[in-house]
N, C-alpha and C positions, 0 to 999 in steps of 0.2 A: 626398532627400525620403522614399524608400522604403528598407526594409531594417531590420536590427537596429541600434538606437542606444542610447546610455546612458540617455537620457531615457525611451525606450520601456520599457526593462527596469525602471527605477526606478518608472515609472507602474504597470506590471503588478504589480510586487512590492508596491507600496503598496495596490493594490486587493485583492490576496490577503490581506495582513495585516489590512486593514480588515474584510474578510468574516469571517475567523477570529475576530478580537476581538469583532465584533458578535454572532456566533453564541454566543460564550462569555458575553457580556453578557446575552443573552436568558435564560440559565439562572439568573442571579443572583436571589436571593429579595427583590427590591425591587418597589416599585409600578411600574406600566407607565411613568408619566411620568418617573420617576427613571431607569429603564433606558434610556428613549428619549434623554434628555439626556446620559446617560453614553456612549451609543453615538455621539452627535453630537460630544461632546468628544474621544473617542478618534479619531474620523475626522479632526477638525481637527489633532490632535497628529500623526497619521500624515502629513497633508498638510504640516505644518510641517517635519517631518524630511526629507520628500522635497524640498521647496523649498530647504531649507538645503543639502542634498547637491548639488542641481543648481546653485544660485547660488554655492555656497561662501561664503555671506554670511548669517549668522544674523540680523543686524539687518534686512536686506532681507526675509528670509522672515518675520520677526516682524511687520514692517509690513503685509505682505500678509494675514497671519492676523488682525491687529487689525481690518482693514477687513472681513474675511470673518466675523468673530465675531458681530457683531450681526445681520447678514443671515442667517447660519446658524441663530442661536438663534431669531430671529423666524420664519423660514421653517420651521424644525423644529417650532416650537410649532403653527404653522398646519397643517402636514402631520399632526401628531399629533392635533390636535383634529378635523380632517376624518376621519382614519382611525378615531378613537375613536367618532365619530358613526356612521359606516358600520358599524362593528363592533357597536355597540349596536342599531342598527336590524335588521341581519341576525340578530344573536343573539336578539333579541326575536321576530322572525318564525320563526326556527328553533325556539325554545322553544314557540311557539304551535302550530306544525305538529307538533312532536314530541308535545306534550300531546294534540292532537287524534288523532294516530295511536295513541298509547298507549291513550286512552279507547276508540277504535274497536276495537282488538285485544282489550282486556279484556272488552268487551261483546259480542264476536262469538260467534255460535252455533257456529262452527267452532273446532276445536282448533288454535291457532296458536303456533308457536315460531320465533324468529329467532335464528340463531347467528352468531358472529363467524367469520372464516376459520380461527381456531384451535379451532373447535367449542365455544366457550364460549357459554352461554345469555345472549342480550342482551335478549330479550323472550319472555315465556311467559304465556299466559292461563289462567284458571281452567278453561275448557272442556277445554283440553289436559290439565290435571292430573286432571280428573274422568275423562277417557277412559282414561288410563293408571293410574288409582287412585293418583296421587301425592299424599300428604297435605300439609296446611298451605297457607298463602298462596303464590301463585306467585312473588312477588318474592324469596323466600328462596333461590330456585334461580338467580337471575341471577348470572352469573360462574362457575357450576359447569360442568364438562365435560358436554355433552349425552349422550355415550355412557354416562356413569355412570347417568343417569336411565333410559336404554333398557335397560341391562344389568340393573338391579335390578328392572325391571318387565316384562321380556321374557316371563317365564313366563305372563303373562296371555294371550299370543298363542297361536294354534293351532299356528303353526310359528315359534318364536322364532329358531331358527338361520337360517332363510331371511330373516326380517325384518332381523336384524342385518347379515347379509351384503349385502342390497339397500341398506340405509342407507349402509354403507361404500362400496359400488361407485357409488352415486348421487353421494355427496359427491366421490368421487375423479374421476368423469367430468365432473361439473358440467354435466350435461345435464338439461333440464327434464323432469319427468314429470307426467302428468295422469291422474287416476282410477285409480291403482293400488290394487287391492282388498287390504285387510288384514282378516283374520278373527280374532276373539278367541274364547277358549274359552267365554265366556258367550253366544256366539251372535251378538254384535254384529259388524256388518260396516262398515268405514270405507273411504272413498275418500281416498287420499293424493295430494297435489300437492307438487311440489318445484320451487323456482325459485332458481337461483343469482343473487345480487344483485351488480350491477356499478355503479360510479360512473364513468361514462365507460368507459375500458378497464381500470379497476382493480377487481379482485375484492375485495368487502368483506364477504361473508357468505352465509348459507343461509336460505331461507325455506321452512318446512314448514307444511302445512295439512291437517287431517284433518276429513272430513265424515261424519256418520252417515248411511249409506244402507241401514240394516237394513230399514226399512219398504219402501223402494223395491225392494230385492232380493226381499223377500217377495212384494210385489205382482207383480214380474216372474215369480217362480216360480209363483205362483197362476195367472197368465195363461198361462204355458206349459202347466201342467197342464190348464187349461180348454181350451186350443187342442188339446192332445193328446186329451182326452176327446171334444171336438167332432169331431176328425179320425177317431177310432175309431168314433164314432157314424155319421159320414158313410160309413164303410166297412162298416157292418152293415145287414142287412135288418131293418126294424122289426118285421115280423110274425113271422118264424121265428127270429130271432136269429142266423142264418147270415151269413157274409160276403155282400156284395152283388156285383153285376156289376163295379162299379168296382174293388173290391179284388181280384176275380178277375183282371181284366185286368192289374193291376199285378203280382200274384203270378206270372202267366203269363210276363211279361217276365223276371222274376228267375229263375224255374226254367228257362226256355228258354235264357237266357244260360249258366247253370251247366251244363245238360245238353249244350249245344253245346261248351263248353270241355272237359268231362270225357268227351265222346263216350258219354253214357249215354242210355238210352231215357226217354221222357216220354210218359205216357198221359193221355188226357182222356176222361171219361165225361160224356155229356149225356143226361139222361133227363127225361121228363115224365109226368104222370098221364094215363092213358087216359080219353078221354071226359070231361074235367074240366068243359067248358062245360055238358054235360048234367047233371053233378053239381051245379053251381051253380044251374042252372035248376030242378032238382028240390028241392034241400034249402036253397037260399038262400045268400047270400054269407057270412053268419056261419059257417054250418056248413062252407062251402067253405074259409074261413080255417083252421078247426080241422083240416080234412083236410090242408091244406098243412103245418101245424105238425106233424101226426102223421108225415107222410112225411119231413119234415126231421129229426125226432128219430130215426127209423129209420136214415136215412143217417148221422147223426152217431154213433149207437151201433155201426154196422157198422165204420166207419173209425176208431173211437176210438183204437186202438193203432197206427194206421198213419200214416206221414208224408204224410197227404192234406190237401188244401185243399178244403173243401166250401163251396159258395155257391149262393144262389138266383139263377139266371141271369135270371129274369124270368117273371112270370105263374106258370104251373104247371111251369116248366122249372127244373131244377137241374143244376149242373155240379160235377164232382169232378176235381181235378188230382192226378195220382199221380206224383210225382217218382221216378225210378229204377225204375219198374215196367214190365215187359215186357208183351206182349199177353196172355199166359197169366194173369199176375197181375191185369191189368185185367179180364179176363173173369170171373175168380174173384170179384173184388170186386163187379162188376156183378150177377152171379148171386145173390150173398148178399143184396144189397139188394133185388133183384126178388122173391126168395123171401120175405124178411121182410115186405115190403109185402103180398104176396098172403096170407101166413099170418095177418097181423093181422086180416084179414076185415072191413074197413071196408065196410059195406053200400053198394052202388051199384046201385040197381034200374034206373037209366037206362042202364047199360052194356049194349051190344048183345051182349056175349059172356059176361061172367064174373059179373055181379051183385055183384061186390065191387071195391074199388079196386085197380087194378094199374098198373104202370108199363112203359114201353118205353124201352130204353137204346141209345144209339149210342156206339161206342167208336172212338177213333183212337189209335194208338201210333206214335211216330216218334223217330228219333235226329236232333235238330235240326242244321241246317247253315245256313251264312250265306245261301244263296240261297233259303231258305224263310222267310217271315214267320211270327211266332208265332201270329197270328190264324188261320192256315191249319188248325191242329189243331182249332180250334173249328168252322170251316166243314165240315171233313171228318167230324167227329163228328156234326154236324147232319145231314149227308147220310146217315150210317149210321142215325141216329134216324128219319129219314123212311122209310128202307127197312124198319126194324123195324115201323113203323106200317102201311106199305103191305102187309106180308106177314102181318098178323094181330094185332099188338099183344101186350102182355105177353110180350115177348121181347127178346133182345139181338141187335144187329147190329154187325158189325165192318167198318170201312171198309177197302177194298182198293184199292191203286193201279191194279191191272190191270182190275178190274171193280168199279165203285162199290158198296160195301155188299152184297157178294154172299154173306157168311157170316152165317147166322142160327143162333142158339143157342136 
């Protein structure tokens, strides 16, 4: 029952010969029905020879074939007709879907191109041609190698070498990409998508899509500029144009970290206008604002060539951060500002001492370390400022670790 037998070998050989001859028949330039019946006849002939060899009786084999012939012909016709019907239905549906897809691609607002696995153009629309300045109707490029189109129009791109390289690497890797930005020399910016096309597990082509995002990128750029401007405004004092306290706090953290790392000194000056409440009460708030702006301008002019960060700290108080400045340099800077304010001679009849606008200054210099918080330099400069006011105003006081604010200048 089992094992290799003569009938088994003959049957297998017959099937192989039938398959080969059927494959050859399909390639013949005849109508499908004629090819189908020719294949049926060849199959019956192969069966006849196999039966003749097995029975060793041609008449017996011919008798069997005669009985099989009408059944084979009628059954073959029925199979052909059913197959033809199914083919026509599926072909018709395929043509409808293909036409719908083609119309959709041709009318798409995105530049679309579909390639075969061999990189030949299968579908390309007018939008794609317009983007790459490819002349003529799109259909004339179907069947051409897509890299020829890219090569001839790559100079339109801002970085053509990179563009061509990414196209090749993308096709080679067959990995989808989304929103890859491509910039043209005319200023246009496109987002490129790539999708490898598979039918089941069979790779059948490449899908490319380009979308114009120039206006979107411009809007994003404008928004970033507006946000940057808004951020800058939020870091400025509206009255004096100096940096505000918020920006001073941020800058202090930056300079503190740098000075700590480099083991360099950091100085901070905190000063305010003497008897400023009395000035406001006497001359009014509008004149008070002018006084604040005048003092701010003096401070800016003195530190103009220095790596200093000047800010309005609040009310009539101002802060100056001096990176890499030792105590002597900080005192020299403070004294220059104090003298300039006094010499400006802004009338202040309500001042108990000087009859002109003056300032008092507190100074703190430190080499930052990890166990000291940045804000400590402000607190200690404030203590020195309090000491300058307590001891007479219109003067400078330097904070000392051993005795709080015991140095008056």
